[in-house]
C-alpha positions in Angstrom: 186.8 87.8 89.4 187.6 91.4 90.0 189.2 92.6 93.2 186.9 93.8 95.9 187.6 95.7 99.1 185.4 97.9 101.3 185.8 101.0 99.1 185.0 99.0 95.9 182.0 97.4 97.6 180.7 100.8 98.7 181.3 102.3 95.2 179.4 99.4 93.6 176.5 99.8 95.9 176.4 103.5 95.2 176.5 102.7 91.5 173.6 100.4 92.0 171.7 103.1 93.8 172.3 105.6 91.0 171.5 103.1 88.2 168.4 101.7 89.8 166.9 104.6 91.7 163.9 105.6 89.7 167.5 83.0 112.2 172.6 74.1 117.8 175.9 70.5 119.5 179.4 72.1 119.7 181.9 71.7 116.9 183.9 69.0 118.9 187.0 67.7 117.1 186.1 69.5 114.0 188.7 68.9 111.3 191.2 71.4 110.2 190.8 73.2 106.9 193.2 70.7 105.3 191.2 67.8 106.6 188.0 69.2 105.2 189.7 69.8 101.8 191.1 66.3 101.7 188.1 64.5 102.9 185.2 66.4 101.4 186.5 67.9 98.2 184.1 66.7 95.4 185.4 64.5 92.7 185.1 65.6 89.1 181.9 63.6 88.7 180.5 64.9 92.0 181.3 68.5 90.9 179.6 68.0 87.6 176.5 66.7 89.4 176.4 69.5 92.0 177.2 72.5 89.8 174.3 74.7 89.1 173.4 74.9 85.4 174.2 78.0 83.5 170.7 78.8 82.6 169.5 79.3 86.2 167.9 76.0 86.8 168.5 74.2 90.1 171.1 71.4 89.7 169.9 67.8 89.7 169.6 66.2 93.2 169.4 69.5 95.0 166.3 71.1 96.6 164.4 73.6 94.5 163.5 76.8 96.4 160.1 78.2 96.0 158.6 81.6 96.7 157.9 82.5 100.3 157.3 86.2 99.6 157.3 88.5 96.6 158.2 91.9 97.8 157.0 95.2 96.3 159.6 97.6 94.9 159.2 99.7 98.1 161.1 96.8 99.8 163.5 95.9 97.1 166.6 94.7 99.0 165.8 92.0 101.6 168.5 90.9 104.0 168.5 90.2 107.8 165.9 87.9 109.3 165.0 87.0 112.9 162.0 85.1 114.4 160.0 86.9 117.0 158.2 85.4 120.1 155.1 84.8 118.1 156.8 82.9 115.3 156.8 85.7 112.8 160.0 86.4 110.7 161.1 90.0 110.9 162.9 91.0 107.7 165.2 94.0 107.2 164.8 95.9 103.9 167.6 98.5 103.6 166.7 99.2 100.0 170.3 99.6 98.9 169.3 98.7 95.3 166.7 101.5 95.1 167.1 104.0 97.9 164.3 106.2 96.6 162.2 104.1 98.9 162.7 104.4 102.7 164.2 101.4 104.7 161.7 99.3 106.5 161.5 96.2 108.7 158.8 93.9 107.4 157.0 91.0 109.0 156.5 87.6 107.4 153.6 85.9 109.2 153.2 82.2 109.9 151.3 81.8 106.7 153.9 83.8 104.7 152.0 87.0 104.4 153.9 90.2 104.2 153.0 93.0 106.6 154.7 96.3 107.6 156.5 96.2 110.9 158.5 99.4 111.4 159.9 102.2 109.3 163.5 102.8 110.1 164.5 106.3 111.3 167.3 108.1 109.5 170.8 108.6 110.8 171.2 112.3 111.6 174.8 112.0 110.3 174.0 110.5 106.9 170.3 111.1 106.4 169.9 107.3 105.6 168.7 104.2 107.3 170.6 101.0 106.5 169.3 98.0 108.5 171.2 94.9 107.8 171.6 92.0 110.4 169.0 91.8 113.2 168.5 89.8 116.3 166.2 89.6 119.3 167.8 89.9 122.8 166.7 88.1 125.9 165.0 91.3 126.9 162.6 90.9 124.0 163.9 93.9 122.1 165.3 93.8 118.6 168.9 94.8 117.9 169.7 96.1 114.4 173.0 96.6 112.6 172.7 100.0 110.9 175.3 99.4 108.2 175.8 102.9 106.8 178.9 101.7 104.9 176.7 99.8 102.4 174.6 102.9 102.1 177.7 104.8 100.8 178.9 106.4 104.0 182.6 106.5 104.9 184.4 106.4 108.2 182.8 105.1 111.4 179.2 106.0 110.8 177.6 102.6 111.2 175.8 101.8 114.4 173.9 99.3 116.6 170.3 100.2 117.2 167.8 99.1 119.7 164.1 98.7 118.7 162.1 98.6 121.8 159.2 96.1 121.7 156.2 96.6 124.0 153.2 94.3 124.0 154.6 92.6 120.9 154.8 95.8 118.9 157.8 98.0 118.0 157.5 101.5 119.6 160.9 103.3 119.2 164.3 102.8 117.6 167.4 104.4 119.1 171.2 104.0 118.7 173.0 102.2 121.5 176.5 101.8 120.0 178.2 104.2 117.6 181.5 104.0 115.7 181.3 100.8 113.6 182.8 100.8 110.2 180.6 98.1 108.8 178.3 96.6 111.5 176.8 93.4 109.9 175.3 90.4 111.7 173.6 90.5 115.1 173.2 87.5 117.4 172.3 87.1 121.1 173.6 84.7 123.7 172.2 84.9 127.3 172.0 88.5 128.2 174.6 89.7 125.7 174.4 91.0 122.1 177.2 90.2 119.6 177.8 92.1 116.4 180.2 91.3 113.5 182.4 94.2 112.3 183.2 93.2 108.7 186.1 95.7 108.6 187.9 97.0 111.7 189.7 99.8 109.9 188.0 102.4 107.9 191.2 102.7 105.8 192.8 99.2 105.8 196.4 98.7 104.9 198.0 96.3 102.4 198.0 93.2 104.6 195.2 90.8 105.5 191.9 92.5 106.2 191.1 92.7 109.9 187.6 92.1 111.2 186.0 90.9 114.4 183.1 90.4 116.8 182.0 92.9 119.4 180.1 91.8 122.6 177.8 94.1 124.6 175.8 93.3 127.7 172.2 94.3 127.6 172.7 96.3 130.8 175.1 98.6 129.1 173.1 99.2 126.0 171.4 102.4 127.1 170.0 104.8 124.5 170.5 107.6 126.9 174.2 106.9 127.0 175.3 105.2 123.8 178.7 103.4 123.6 181.3 104.8 121.2 183.7 102.2 120.0 187.5 102.7 119.9 188.6 103.2 116.3 190.1 100.1 114.9 189.1 98.1 118.0 192.5 98.5 119.7 192.1 98.1 123.5 188.3 98.2 123.2 187.1 95.7 125.8 184.0 95.0 123.7 186.1 93.4 120.9 186.2 89.7 121.9 187.7 88.1 118.8 189.5 89.2 115.6 189.9 87.5 112.2 192.0 88.0 109.1 190.9 87.7 105.5 193.6 86.8 103.0 191.6 86.9 99.9 192.4 90.1 98.0 189.8 89.6 95.3 187.0 89.6 97.9 188.4 91.5 100.9 185.3 91.1 103.0 185.7 89.8 106.6 183.5 88.6 109.4 179.9 88.4 108.2 177.3 85.8 109.4 177.1 85.0 113.1 175.3 82.5 115.3 175.5 80.4 118.5 175.1 76.7 119.5 173.3 76.1 122.7 176.6 75.3 124.5 177.9 78.8 123.6 180.1 77.9 120.7 180.1 80.9 118.3 180.0 80.4 114.6 181.3 83.2 112.3 181.5 83.4 108.6 184.7 84.8 107.0 183.1 85.9 103.8 186.2 86.4 101.6 188.1 83.3 102.7 185.0 81.1 102.4 185.4 79.9 106.0 183.0 78.8 108.7 184.9 79.4 112.0 183.9 78.0 115.4 185.0 80.2 118.4 185.0 79.0 122.0 186.0 81.1 125.0 187.7 80.0 128.2 186.8 81.2 131.7 188.8 84.4 131.2 187.2 85.1 127.8 190.2 84.2 125.7 189.0 82.9 122.3 190.1 79.8 120.5 189.3 79.6 116.8 188.8 76.4 114.7 188.0 76.3 111.0 185.1 74.0 110.6 184.7 74.3 106.8 186.6 76.1 104.1 186.4 76.5 100.3 184.7 74.3 97.8 181.8 73.9 97.5 181.5 77.1 99.6 182.4 80.2 97.6 181.7 82.6 100.5 180.0 82.6 103.9 177.5 85.4 104.1 174.6 85.1 106.6 174.2 82.0 108.7 171.9 80.3 111.3 172.5 77.5 113.7 169.8 74.9 114.2 169.3 74.6 118.0 168.0 71.1 117.7 170.5 69.4 115.3 173.5 71.7 115.7 173.8 72.0 111.9 174.8 75.4 110.5 173.1 76.8 107.4 174.9 79.3 105.2 173.9 81.7 102.6 176.6 81.7 99.9 176.2 85.0 97.9 179.0 84.2 95.4 177.9 80.6 94.9 174.3 81.6 94.7 173.7 78.6 97.1 172.5 77.5 100.5 174.8 75.0 102.3 174.4 72.8 105.4 177.5 72.2 107.5 177.9 69.6 110.2 180.3 71.1 112.7 181.1 67.7 114.2 182.6 66.4 111.0 183.1 69.4 108.8 180.9 67.9 106.1 179.4 70.4 103.7 176.1 69.6 101.9 174.8 71.8 99.2 171.1 72.2 99.9 170.1 74.4 97.0 172.0 76.2 94.2 171.2 77.6 90.8 172.9 79.8 88.2 172.1 83.4 87.5 168.4 84.2 87.6 166.0 87.0 88.3 164.6 85.0 91.2 161.3 84.3 89.5 159.5 81.3 91.1 161.7 81.4 94.1 165.1 80.5 92.6 168.1 82.0 94.4 169.1 85.4 93.3 172.3 86.4 95.1 171.2 85.3 98.5 172.7 86.9 101.6 170.8 85.6 104.7 169.0 82.5 105.9 166.4 81.9 108.7 165.0 78.7 110.1 161.3 78.3 110.9 159.1 75.1 111.1 161.5 72.8 109.2 162.1 75.3 106.4 164.9 77.6 105.4 163.9 81.1 104.4 166.4 82.8 102.1 166.7 86.5 101.5 167.8 87.4 98.0 169.7 90.7 98.4 170.4 90.8 94.6 173.0 93.6 94.9 173.7 95.2 91.6 177.0 94.7 89.8 178.6 92.6 92.6 180.0 89.4 91.0 178.6 90.6 87.7 175.1 90.4 89.1 172.2 92.5 87.7 169.6 93.8 90.1 166.1 93.2 88.7 162.6 92.2 89.5 161.2 90.3 91.2 162.3 91.1 94.8 162.0 87.9 96.7 162.4 85.8 99.9 162.7 82.1 98.9 161.9 79.1 101.0 163.4 75.6 101.1 161.6 72.7 102.7 164.0 70.5 104.7 161.8 67.4 104.3 162.7 64.4 102.2 165.5 65.0 99.7 164.5 65.4 96.1 165.5 62.7 93.6 
């Protein structure tokens, strides 16, 4: 596997553009990473049974995803998802794979129909819109990670945007936080908005990659007076927790983000394939605990926490899989996985995000070109997995 850091990632996405242009109990007593590895590592027979086949078919015993939505080429790179007050899924389409089409937010209705929701405004600094993770705040408005880094920009040009919702409809989109390197996932808890910063330094050094999570109160997110982050996060009061990624081959830090009802934060460390539980004391001091790490997980991209069961669902971009993690035990269950495909029929195609609705997992297949030897191609899809009875 080739080495990947922020600059390589950006270069690969840019290459893709050039070549293709034309949605929760606490993790109490969760085991350490070593316990997970010792207790849950698959045997050789289990691994053989659970590995996806090389021809793209789903492995025996796993659930087979089906098509929720076939997207047109105008919305060719699906990613972030959030459920609105009416039960619709809002989907971000930054169109990294083919930026000749403008970035949009789309709506997936209760009957899985695709409808336009909002065309994203361009950044005046980069002349691009790059909506990635999205999440609704308690104020009913939608908050959007504008990840300019994946659009090819350098420095601290990524942002957090506020999409004002009135009478159930989006009316205007404005920046409320500037100065991210790589704003990624967005999640809300109470009257606060949290955002993962996948890389704290625009020019990281030779050591472990530093990443983190920023927290903002809704009261301070004022489009008339946007917040500007302190470069690198040093002494920035909004940076509430930091992480380190050791993996030099995939130097990608904090990614997916979600909360259990008791306030436990779950963060995905993409490169180190870790699901991390974070709790905060009365003074806001964080305590981290690795809930799951490594096989069968290849990376932790987008995630969602089931508010009723407390289970965490993960999109595994590198493993082309969706996993279920029980934070109470650290047990990882592979829900769906298949080998390389073009996504036809709903099979996974380099998935990056999951969303929970009505007992189903919706999966965005971002299909980024040339990452992990992937080839971006038609169709452009959101898959769906029914969490009903297990398949034989």
